[in-house]
N, C-alpha and C positions, 0 to 999 in steps of 0.2 A: 143803433142803426135800425132795428125792426120798428120801434115806435116812430122814428122819423119817416120811414117808408109808409107806415100806416096813416099818419097825419098828412103827409104830402099827397097821398092818393085821395084824401077826403077834402082837402082845402084848395089845392090848385098848384099851378106851376111856380108862383112866387114863393110859396112856402117850401116847395121842393128845392128852389134855388138857394134859399136861406139855409136849409138843412145841409145842402152840399157844401156851401162855403164854411159853415160852422164846423162840419165834419172834417174839412181839410185844414182849417186854421187852428182848431183847438189843440191838436197834438204838436203843432209846428213850434210854438214858442218853448214848451218844455224841452223838445229835442234840440233846439238851437241853444238853449241855456246849458244843456248837457255837453254840447260840443264846445262851447266857450270854456266851461269848467275843465273839460279834458285838456284843452290847449293850455290853460293856466297851470294845470297839474303837471303837464309835460315841461312847461317852461321853467317852473321853479323846482330846481333839482332836489331840494330838501323834501318837498312833498312827494316827488316821484320816487325817491329812495324809500320812503315809507308808505307807498301807495297801498300795499296790502293792509297795513295797520289802519290807514285812514278808511279804507273800505269796510274793514271789520268794525271799527268804532261807529261808523255811520249806520251800519246794519243793526247793531245793538241799540243805538239811539232811536232808530226807526221802530224797532220792536217795542222799546220802552214807551215811546210816544204813542204807539197804537193802544197799549193797555191803559195809559193815562187818559187818552181821549175817550176810550170806551167807558172808563169810570166816570168821567165828567158828563158824558152823554146820559149815562144811566141815572145819575143823580138828578137830572133835570126832567125825567119822565116819571110821573106818579104811577102808583100801582094800578089804579082804576081808570086808566086813560081810555078814551073812546075815539071814534072816527073824527069827531069835531076837533078834539085836541090835536090829533095827528095832522089834520088839514091846517089848523092854525099854526102848528109848529113848523110845518113845511113852507107855508105860503104867507102867513100873517106877518105883522110887524115884529121885528127882532126874531125872525124865523131862522131855521137852520140854514136855508139857502143864503140869507144875508150874512150869517156868521161865516159860512164857508167861502163866500166870494169877497168878503171885506178886504182880505189881504192879497187878493189876486184879481185885479180889475178885468183882465181878459175873460175870466170865467163869468163875471157879472155881465160883460158885453154879450157873451154867447147866450146866456140865459135870457137877457132882454131881447136879443134878436129872434128868439124862438117863442117868446111869450107875450111881448108887448104888441101894440098896434100903432098905425100911423107913422109919422115921421121918426118917432123914437126908434122904431125897428131898424130903419136904414141908417140912422146915425150910429147906433150901437154896432151894426154890421160893418159900417165903414171904418169905425175905430178898430174893430177886431182885425179886419183884412189889412188895413193900413199899418198897424203896429206889427202884424205878422210879416208883411213884406219888408218893412224897415228892419226888423230883426234879422231876416234872411240876408238882406244886403250887407248889414254890418258884420254878420258872421262870416259871409264869404270874403269880405274885405280883410277881416282879421286872419282868416285862414291863409290868404295869399301872402300876407306879410309875416305871420307868426308861426306857421306850421313848420317851415324848414328850420327856423331858428330854434323851435322847440325840439325838433328831431336832433339837431346838432347838440343841444344841451343834454339830451338823453344819452347821446353817444359819449360826450365828455364825462358825464357822471358815471357811466359804466366803466370807462377807463380809470377814473379816479378810484372807484371802488376796488378795481383789480389791483391798483398800486397799493392801496391801504391794506388789502388782505395780504399781499406778498410781504409788505413791511412788517405786519404783525406776526407773520410766520417766521421772519428772520429774528425778531426780537425774542419772542417766546418768554415764558416764565413770569409774565406780568400778572397773570391771573391763576388762581388755583384751579387744577383740573376739575375738582368737584363742583366748584361754583360755575365753571364753564359749562359743564353738563347740565346743571340746573337752569342756567340762563338760556342754553340752547333749546331746552324743552319749551320755555316760554316764547322764544322767538319763533319756533316752529308752529306753535299754536296761533300766535298773534299775526303772523304773516300769511297764514292760510285761512281765508274767510270761513271755509267749511268747518275747519277744526274749531275756530274761535266761536262761531255761532252755536255749535252743538255742545261745546265744552264749557263755555263761560256763561251760557244763558241761565244756569241755575243760580248764579250770583245775583242776577237781577229778578228772576222769576220767583224765587222762594220768598223774598220780602214782599213782593206784590201779592202773592197768594195769601200770605199772613194778613196783609192789610185789606184784602178784598171785603170782609164783612162790613167794615166801616166805609170803605171807598164806594161800594155799590149800594149802600143803604139809601133809600129814597127820601130821607128827611132826617131832621134832628131827633124826632121822636123815635124812629126805628133805631137809630144809633144809641140813644139813651136807654132804650129798652134792652138792647143787646148787652150793653155794658152793665146795666143793672142786674141782668140775669147772670152774667159771668161772675159778678162780685158777690151776689147774695145766694145763688142757688148751687153753684159749682164749688166743691171743696178745692182747696189749693193743690193738694197732691194730684187730684184727678185732672185739674187744669194743666198741671205740669205734664202729665202723661199724654193728654190729648194733643197739646201743642208740640210735644216731643215727637209724637207719631207723625203729625202733619209736616213739620219742618224736616225731621229726619228722612222721611220718605222722599221728598222732592230734592233735598240737598244731596242725597245719596245717589241720585241719577247723575252719574259722572262718567261719560264715555271717555274722558281723557285718561282716567285711571285704568279703565278696562282695555285700553288700546295702547298703553304706554310703551310696550315692547314692539307690538306689531307696526306701529307708526314708523319705525325705523326703516322698514321695507328692505330694499336692496342695499341700503347704506349701513346695515347692521355690522358689516365688517369693520367699520370705523371704531366700534366699541372694543374690538379686540386690540386695537393699537393704542388705546388710552392707558396710561400707566396707573390705573386704578383697579383694584380687585372687582370681580363681578358682583360680589355681595354689596359693595359700596355703591356701585352704579345702580343696582336695583333699589337700594334704599333711597338714593337721590330721586329716582323716578317715583317712588312711593311718596316721598315728601312733596314732589310736584303735584301729584294728585290731591294730596291733603291740602295744599295751598290754594286749591280751588274750592274744595268742600267747606273748609273751616271759615273762610270769609262769607260764604253763603249762609252758614249757620249763624255767624256773628251778626250780620245785617238783619236776618230774620228775627233773631232774639232781641235786637235793638228796636225793631218795629213793635214788639209786644207792649212795652210801656207807652210808646209814643202813639200807637194807633188804638190799642185795646184797653189802655189804662191799667195793664197788669203791673204789679209791683216789681221793682228792680231785682230783689232777691229771687223771686219766682223766675224772672227772665234769665238770671244767672244759672239757676238749676236746669232750666230748659237747655241753655247753651252747653252745659257740662254733659248732659245726657246725649244730646245730638252730636256733640263732638266725638264722644266715645263710639257712638254708632257709626259715624262716617269713617273714623279711623279704622274700625274693624272691617267695614264693607270695602274700603279702598285697599286694605291689605289682601282681602280675598280676591278682589278684582285683579291686582297685580300678580298674585299667584296663579290665577287662571290664565292670564295672558302670557305669563312666563312659562307655563307648562305646555301650552299649545299655541304659540304665536302664528300669525299669518303674515308672511313677508311677501306673498305674491298677490299684489293688488295693483290696479291700473291707475286709479285716481283717488284723491283724498276722501271723496264722498263714499266710496266703496268701503273703506276701512273704518270710518267714523260712524256711518249710518247703517251699514249692513254687517257689522262685526258680530259674529256669534259670541265672542268672548265678552263684549260689552253687554250683550243681551243676557248672558248667563249671570253676570255680576248684578245686573238690575233685577233679574228674577230671584237671585239669592236675597237681595234686599227686601223684596216683596214677601218672600217666604219668612224671613226673619221677623218682619212686621206681623205677619199672621200668627206666627208661633208666640210672640210676645203678647198679642191680643188674646190668644187662647189661654195663656198662663194667667193673664189678668182676669179673664172671665172665670177661670177656675178658682182663683183666689177670692174673687167677689162672692162666688157661690159658697165658699167655705167660711165666709164671714170675716175675712181679713180686712184690716183698715186700708184706706187708700195711701196713707203715709207709709205703712209697711211695704205695700206693693211698689210704691215709687222707689224706695230704697232697694227693694229686691231687683227691680229692673236696672237700676244703676249698677248693682253688683254683678248682674248677669252680663251687662254690656262691658263692664270693666274686665271681667274674666275672659269674655270672648275677644276683646281687643288685645289683651295680653297674650292669649293663646295664638291668635292669628299673627301677631307681630313676631312671636317666638318661632312659629312655623316658617314665616318668611325669612327670618335670619338663618334658620337651619337649612332650608332647602334652596335658597337663592343661589348660593355658590355652585352647587352641583347642577342645577337647572341651567344656569348661565353658561357653565363650562360645556354642557351638552349641546347648547345652541352654537357654540363656537367651533365645534368639531367639523 
């Protein structure tokens, strides 16, 4: 809006009119498309029943698309670009504007209406206004015919879901209680977009971070130089330790494990009615947290050979060390949340984004990284080989994992019983 006002004041009333029409019509078509998609989502009961899952998957896909697009844009920009390259990239042939508007003609019409001259301006403006008004008329017509039918379909779906739930309660015993608790954790996360985006993002972000050195390299020469340096100058044990630190740090950021008890909120009383011991319930929740961290580690380790050309045995060693680290940190996170849960929260964002327990578990993971780095620095100062230090880190992580799991098994029953009083 400010650039439009500036240019309109300098050019005249006709440009001001074009700016006003473009400003009104540009957001109209996306809003109309959103309204049509909402009516379709309401009409098809299968999608409506899983609307939270659809929203969550779309949000994660958008986040992934953002990073992929950023990587592709970075690869097309040279290191020593200047103002002439930027001007040509924005306005020249095969420019970024052409690339962005090729798949959405109304954006092309809006850009032509503000930048071209002569009859082409009014032709593009007429197309933009005409298509916008046509879309508005079609959407209003669909709303008159489809809205009430969609609302009735929603009501019928709600009744059907109620009947199914009551029928499942009458049958009972078709599913083991332990599996039901585990699946309930996944449903809770997948059906709440705030939980899903903050808990599952590490599964996608960790592989992207591992692949960034090659994704964001400005050319084949930089990529070849990086790969040559890794294979010729970095010892294999040191490479394992470095990649373990990077992958372990990002995959250990798991708010789902640090809030696995607190997320129950006022529904924690249901845990007391389940015919499963408290220790078993805690272990199931611990397994749920691990089922988020371990896939993140596995995907990141898979990216090492595919993106950086690291040997598969090295990637397997990285996976083993990172898995031990994540299992240990998840056990500590569950213990922290079990010892001091917060059941008094108003909305999901408060417990997943502002949880002190999740922050403490992340802080513990950072402290663990710093302690291991200090031990490695001390070992390097003493002249120890990188192979010995890699085996030492593996032994330390295995011991910590065994100790934290034993502590969880020992304390979980008493802490769970204390919460049930």
